[in-house]
LODRENNU-20632 format. One record per residue (C-alpha): residue in three letters; x, z, y. Coordinates in steps of 0.1 Angstrom, whole numbers, plus 2048, in hexadecimal, padded with zeros to 3 digits. Example, Ala and Ser with C-alpha at 12.3 -4.5 7.8 and 13.67 -1.06 7.14 Angstrom:
2
ala87B84E7D3
ser8898477F5
This chain:
670
unk875851BED
unk86386DBDC
unk86788CBF0
unk8728ABBDD
unk873898BBC
unk8508A2BB2
unk845880BA5
unk86087EB8B
unk8558A0B7E
unk832892B7A
unk83F874B67
unk85288BB4F
unk8348A1B49
unk81F883B42
unk837875B29
unk839896B16
unk814899B16
unk811876B06
unk82A87EAEC
unk81889EAE2
unk7F788CADF
unk806872AC8
unk81688EAB3
unk7F58A0AB1
unk7E3880AA7
unk7FD878A8C
unk7FB89BA7E
unk7D589AA7C
unk7D7878A6A
unk7EF887A50
unk7D88A5A4A
unk7BB88DA47
unk7CD878A2D
unk7D8897A19
unk7B48A4A19
unk7A7882A0D
unk7C18829F1
unk7B78A59E7
unk79189B9E6
unk79987D9D1
unk7AC8929B7
unk7908AC9B6
unk7778909B1
unk78B881995
unk78D8A2982
unk7698A9988
unk75E88797A
unk77688B95C
unk7688AE955
unk7458A1958
unk74C88793E
unk75B8A0926
unk73E8B892B
unk72689C924
unk737892904
unk7378B78F9
unk7138BB900
unk70989B8EF
unk71D8A48D0
unk70E8C78CF
unk6EB8B98D4
unk6EF8A08B8
unk6FC8BC8A1
unk6DD8D18A9
unk6C58B58A7
unk6CD8AD882
unk6E8893886
unk707898871
unk728894882
unk746885872
unk75E8A1869
unk77E8A4855
unk77B8C8849
unk7768DB829
unk7588EF835
unk7408D2831
unk7498CA80D
unk7508A8800
unk73189880F
unk7388A7831
unk75A897837
unk74E876845
unk72987584C
unk71885E864
unk6FF86987D
unk6DD85C875
unk6C986D890
unk6CE8538AB
unk6C9835895
unk6A683A888
unk69A819895
unk6B3807881
unk6A2813861
unk67E81386D
unk66B7F785A
unk6477EF857
unk64180E842
unk65182585B
unk668835842
unk689841850
unk6A385C848
unk6AE87985D
unk6C5895855
unk6B88B785F
unk6CA8D7867
unk6BE8E7847
unk6C78CB82F
unk6A38C1824
unk6878BA83C
unk6638C0836
unk64E8A1832
unk63D898853
unk62387F85D
unk63187287D
unk63184C87D
unk613836881
unk60E81686D
unk61B7F9881
unk6037E0872
unk5E47F487A
unk5E780C897
unk5C581A890
unk5CF82586D
unk5E8841869
unk5FB846849
unk60F86483E
unk63385783C
unk64F86E833
unk670876844
unk68A877828
unk6A988C82B
unk6CA87E81F
unk6CE87F7F9
unk6A88837F1
unk6968677DF
unk6798557EE
unk6568607E2
unk64A84D7C4
unk62C83E7D7
unk6448307F1
unk65C8247D7
unk64180F7C6
unk63B7FB7E6
unk6607F07E8
unk66D7CF7DA
unk6737CE7B5
unk6927C77A2
unk69E7A47A8
unk69B794786
unk6AF775791
unk6CE78A797
unk6E679777D
unk6F97B8784
unk71D7B378F
unk73C7C878C
unk75B7C079F
unk74E7A57B6
unk7487A57DB
unk7227A37E3
unk7117A2805
unk6FA7BC813
unk6DE7A8824
unk6CF7B0846
unk6EC7C1856
unk6F87B9879
unk71D7B986E
unk72F7B084E
unk7267C7832
unk7327C180E
unk7327D57EE
unk7497D17D0
unk7437EA7B5
unk72F80A7AD
unk73B82979A
unk72A84878D
unk73F86679B
unk738885786
unk75089C797
unk73B8AD7B2
unk7178A87A8
unk70888779F
unk71386D7B7
unk7158477B8
unk73383B7CA
unk7348177D5
unk7538047E1
unk74B7EF800
unk7587E1820
unk7477E3842
unk74B7EA867
unk76580586F
unk75481688C
unk72F81D88A
unk72880E868
unk704803862
unk6EE81A84D
unk6E380E82B
unk6CD81980D
unk6D581C7E9
unk6BB80F7D1
unk6C181C7AD
unk6B480778F
unk6AB81776E
unk6A480474F
unk68280B740
unk68F80371D
unk6AF7FB70A
unk6AA7D570C
unk68F7D5727
unk6917BE745
unk67A7D4759
unk6897EF76F
unk67B80C783
unk68C8157A3
unk6958337B9
unk6A28317DC
unk6B88487F1
unk6C9846813
unk6EE840810
unk70C84C823
unk72783482E
unk74984582D
unk76382F83D
unk78583182C
unk79E841843
unk7BA827840
unk7AB80A854
unk7C680386F
unk7AA80388A
unk79E7E0880
unk77A7D5884
unk7727D985F
unk77E7F1845
unk77A7FB821
unk75F81581C
unk74D82B803
unk72682A800
unk71C84B7F3
unk6FA84F7E1
unk6F08707D1
unk6DB8707B2
unk6BE8887B6
unk6988897B6
unk68087F79A
unk69A86A787
unk6B9880784
unk6C786A768
unk6E3851770
unk6D682E77A
unk6DF80D76A
unk6E67FB78A
unk6E58007B0
unk6DD7E97CE
unk6E77EF7F2
unk6CE7E480C
unk6CD7E8831
unk6A77EA834
unk6937FD81B
unk6797E1819
unk6937C5816
unk6977B57F4
unk6B97BD7E5
unk6D57A47EB
unk6EC7B47D2
unk6EA7C67B0
unk7097DA7A6
unk70D7E5782
unk71480B782
unk734813770
unk72B83275C
unk744840744
unk728852731
unk71D831723
unk73F82271F
unk74881D6FA
unk76D825702
unk76284A706
unk74F84E6E6
unk76B8606D4
unk7788756F0
unk76E88B70D
unk776887732
unk78E8A4730
unk7A1893713
unk7B0876727
unk7CB861716
unk7ED868723
unk7F3845731
unk7FA834753
unk7E8818764
unk7F4803781
unk7DF7F879F
unk7EB7DA7B3
unk7DD7CF7D4
unk7CC7AD7D7
unk7E47907CF
unk7E37787ED
unk7F675B7FD
unk7F37487DB
unk80C75F7CB
unk81E74C7B0
unk83F75D7A8
unk83D75A783
unk85E769778
unk85978778F
unk83678C782
unk84578E75E
unk8607A776B
unk8467BC77B
unk82F7BE75D
unk84B7C4743
unk8607DC757
unk8417F275E
unk8397EF739
unk85B7FE731
unk85381974A
unk835823736
unk81980F747
unk7FD803730
unk7E47F3747
unk7E57DE767
unk7C97D677F
unk7CC7B9796
unk7B67AA7B1
unk7B77847B5
unk7B37797D9
unk7C875A7D6
unk7E27557BA
unk7F77387AF
unk7F372578E
unk81273377C
unk80C757784
unk7E775377B
unk7F074375A
unk807761752
unk7ED77B75B
unk7D2769747
unk7E876B727
unk7EC79072D
unk7C7794732
unk7BF781711
unk7DC7916FE
unk7EA76E6F6
unk80E77A6F6
unk82977A6DB
unk8237986C4
unk84879E6BE
unk8647A36D7
unk88378F6CD
unk8A379E6DC
unk8B17866F5
unk8D67906F2
unk8EA78C6D2
unk8EF7A96BB
unk9027C66C9
unk9047B76ED
unk8FB7CE708
unk8F77C472C
unk9157C9742
unk90B7E075E
unk92A7D7771
unk9477EC77D
unk944808796
unk94F7F57B5
unk9488117CE
unk94C8367CE
unk92883B7DA
unk9188297BC
unk8F983A7AE
unk8F783E789
unk8DF852774
unk8DE85C750
unk8D0841739
unk8B1844726
unk8AC83B701
unk8B58176F8
unk8A28006E1
unk8B27EF6C2
unk8D57E46C1
unk8CF7C66AA
unk8BB7A66AB
unk89D7B4697
unk87C7AA6A8
unk8667C86B1
unk8427CC6BA
unk8397C56DE
unk8267E26EE
unk8037D86F9
unk7FC7D371D
unk7D87CF72A
unk7D27BD74A
unk7B27BB75F
unk7AE7A177B
unk7917A4793
unk7867897AC
unk78B7927D0
unk77777B7E6
unk772793804
unk76577E821
unk77879083C
unk79778284F
unk7B6794843
unk7CA7A785E
unk7B179D879
unk7917AC86C
unk79D7C284F
unk7BF7CE843
unk7D17B882A
unk7B47A9816
unk7A27CB816
unk7BD7DA800
unk7AF7FE804
unk78F7F47F4
unk7A37E67D6
unk7B88057D3
unk79A81C7D2
unk7878057BB
unk7A48067A3
unk7A682C7A6
unk78283079B
unk784814782
unk7A1826771
unk792849773
unk79085B751
unk7A083D740
unk7C4845749
unk7D4866750
unk7E885876D
unk7E6839784
unk80282B799
unk7F88187B9
unk8168007C0
unk81D7DD7CB
unk82D7C17B8
unk84F7C77C8
unk8507EC7C0
unk85B8007A2
unk85B82579D
unk87C82C78A
unk88384E77B
unk8A785A77A
unk8A787275D
unk88A865748
unk882844737
unk85D841740
unk84684E75B
unk833863743
unk853874738
unk85B87975D
unk83A88A764
unk83D8A0745
unk8618A9750
unk8558B2773
unk8398C8765
unk8528DD752
unk8668E4771
unk84B8E578C
unk8298F478A
unk8138D578A
unk7F38E4780
unk7E28DC7A1
unk7F58BB7A6
unk7DF89D7AC
unk7FA8847B5
unk82087F7B3
unk82F86F7D2
unk85085C7D1
unk8678547EE
unk86E8307F6
unk88F81F7F4
unk8947FB801
unk8A87E47EC
unk8AA7C8806
unk8AB7A57F7
unk8C579C812
unk8DF7B3802
unk8F97A27EC
unk8F179E7C7
unk9017B67AE
unk9217A979D
unk9117B277C
unk8FB79377D
unk91877B780
unk91A762763
unk930770748
unk92775772D
unk90D76C71C
unk8EB75D713
unk8D7775729
unk8ED770748
unk8D5757758
unk8B576B751
unk8C578B75E
unk8D077A77E
unk8AD76F783
unk89D792781
unk89B7A47A2
unk8A07C7795
unk8C07BC784
unk8CE7A77A1
unk8C77BE7BE
unk8D87E07BA
unk8E27E97DE
unk8C97FE7F0
unk8C680F811
unk8D6831810
unk8BC844823
unk89A848812
unk87A848825
unk86986A829
unk84A871815
unk82A860821
unk83F844831
unk841826819
unk83E83E7FC
unk8288367DE
unk81984E7C5
unk80B8537A2
unk7EA8667A2
unk7D287678A
unk7B2861792
unk79A87D78B
unk7AC8937A5
unk7A98797C2
unk78B8717D7
unk79B8587F0
unk7BB8457E9
unk7D2836803
unk7EF81E802
unk80C837806
unk7FB8587FF
unk7D98677F4
unk7C286D811
unk7AA8857FF
unk7AD89A7E0
unk7938AD7CD
unk7938D27D7
unk7B28E57CB
unk7C78C67C5
unk7E58B97D8
unk8048A27D7
unk8268AA7C9
unk84489B7DB
unk85B8907BF
unk8808987C6
unk8958797CD
unk8AD8827B1
unk891881798
unk88285F7A1
unk87E8487BF
unk86B8287C7
unk87F8087C5
unk8727F17DF
unk8807CD7DE
unk8787BA7FD
unk8877A881C
unk88E7BB83C
unk86D7CA848
unk8737C186C
unk88079D866
unk8A2790869
unk8C179E856
unk8C97BC86B
unk8BD7D4850
unk8DC7CE83A
unk8F17DE855
unk8E280084D
unk8F6817836
unk8F180D812
unk8FA8177EE
unk8FB8067CD
unk8E08147B5
unk8E0805792
unk8C681C783
unk8AF7FF77A
unk8CC7F1764
unk8C380B74A
unk8A67F4740
unk8BA7D4740
unk8BC7CD71A
unk8987D4713
unk88C7C3733
unk89F7A372B
unk8917A3707
unk86D7A6713
unk86E78F731
unk88277571D
unk86A776700
unk84B772715
unk85B75872B
unk86574270E
unk8427466FF
unk83073C71F
unk84972372F
unk838703723
unk814711724
unk81771E748
unk830704754
unk84871F75E
unk867714771
unk889714761
unk89F732766
unk8BB72A77E
unk8DF72E774
unk8F074E77C
unk90A74D797
unk92E74C78B
unk94A762798
unk95E74F7B2
unk98374A7AB
unk9997627BE
unk9A67567DF
unk9CC7517E0
unk9DE75A800
unk9F974380D
unkA1C753807
unkA3D74C817
unkA567437FD
unkA7B745806
unkA9873B7F0
unkAB67527F3
unkAD673E7EC
unkAF574E7DD
unkB097427FB
unkAFF74181F
unkAF671D82A
unkB1070B83E
unkB0C70F864
unkB266F586D
unkB0E6DD87E
unkB016CC85F
unkAE16B8865
unkAD26C5845
unkAD96E984F
unkACB6E4871
unkAAA6D6861
unkAA76F2847
unkA826FB841
unkA7F71F83B
unkA5C71B82D
unkA69705811
unkA8471D806
unkA7C72E7E5
unkA827547E3
unkA9D75A7C9
unkAAC77C7CB
unkAD277D7C7
unkAE57957B2
unkB007987CC
unkB097B87DE
unkAF87C67FC
unkB137B8812
unkB0B794806
unkAE679A80D
unkAED7A6830
unkB03788835
unkAE8771829
unkACE783840
unkAE477D85E
unkAE9759854
unkAC475484F
unkABE762872
unkAD7749880
unkAC572D86D
unkAA473687C
unkAB473989F
unkAC371689B
unkA9F709892
unkA917198B1
unkAAC70A8C7
């Protein structure tokens, strides 16, 4: 039909041309998509680089313009470790007088007349720009609100800072003499971008005068590092003492606006005026230990455990306790109030009869932990003087929601307040919880332990001693030593946690994880829960070897459930070295306060269960083999009821009996 076949050749060529066009179009589309992807990646990196460059330029510009950037280095000194930037918040401090604070590159700015009077634009006034740490001029100071005569200075009570946009509270004020003259205030405020405040110092004009002169300085707000990224955090408000009144003030107020009347007056704790320091110097600190405990909450009311905590730490050499009362139950509160007032039995009556020593129980495992015992007290029933324990309880009415706005009732504010409250009064301070005890292995008291360590390790520059944590899970089985053995102290001993729980997790936590520490207060600037955040220059922490002492931590499984008891464990009865003395002290105080504080009865100690008897098969071996002649009695013989009575016959008789017994059993099976 197609002559010479030329049309088919045209069709074939057209088909190939169509396919090549489609292939070219597909290849072009792929290249276009690859190009677009490359452009998108380039644009992303360009935008990211622009953001980084902008941030760097902004930070550099703020540094040159006089703002101070928050740094954590040693080059800036103590005040340079956490310093807010005031350069971009002038308007927050600008009041009707036009006074504001600005940090300059050179540390102190010249007085400049730059702000006009807002009330009368036609009139210009010379109003100064005050660098951080410099007092306001006296003329300006005279125009500020006077001392609020209707307010009494407080110490250890949360007070509000008026006029701030976010919550801002102050608790206590301390004179810090270590690096120049500085007033350090314990407070709580916004974690990021805390609002700037002023310190107004109040000086008495006479010994009994009610009139005060004032001096004002811009404060620095230093947020305490351990804040768990919550909205609010504990903080320091730092106020240097300089200018025309270099002496130490009587009280201090924190205000958000310099023209605002003070909403708080904090009594400045100054050891120079403390009668406790009349007969000694700050370098001659008594060799004693205080304990700081975080705020008591959830209506804590474990009375017997509170007695155990106080008396066992007293045996360990502690002489003073500082508590913070958020919410506490009536029984525990009654006990603490008796310790505060000293209304306790003056003599300790031994709880156990003469010569009785507590039974520490047998070594039930090869991996038991035992350590050499310390000195013991009295082996007779002679009463002896009770060592004096002083207790201080401070109210803790911080109006911030725990765990939602601030960490655990603001515990880091309490720890640092206790640190500065104990400074120069006690040589060492232990920051522990109610369920924790630092137990030495080779010494009787913690002071003995520190002295023992100083002879073996160069501790001249040591500012804190850190102890590894060991969990004594409460889900572990009780020690057999607390089983009722008929002794008078059995019930009391079974009720004490340190005597009942002796099994602990084998693996200790590494340092700075769950660890706790004993520190020298004058060597610490910022205290944390598990370690010290900041020391004075030249001081550091000593990690105490685990064979010297560890932290006994008595608690339930930290992640819930009971799976923690599946971890490898070991029995550690080190705390049993204090059993006799601990029972005497707790028992004496318990009997003294039982009716007054309505303490619960001590539960009875568990008794040792009777041994379980296994069912045994008893078979009677007769002298003669039983008849197998078809007797009905023989056919119904019950092997379980046969009593085993070995025969004195020969071996052949026994073998004959064994074969007969097999035949009897066979007949029963048939």
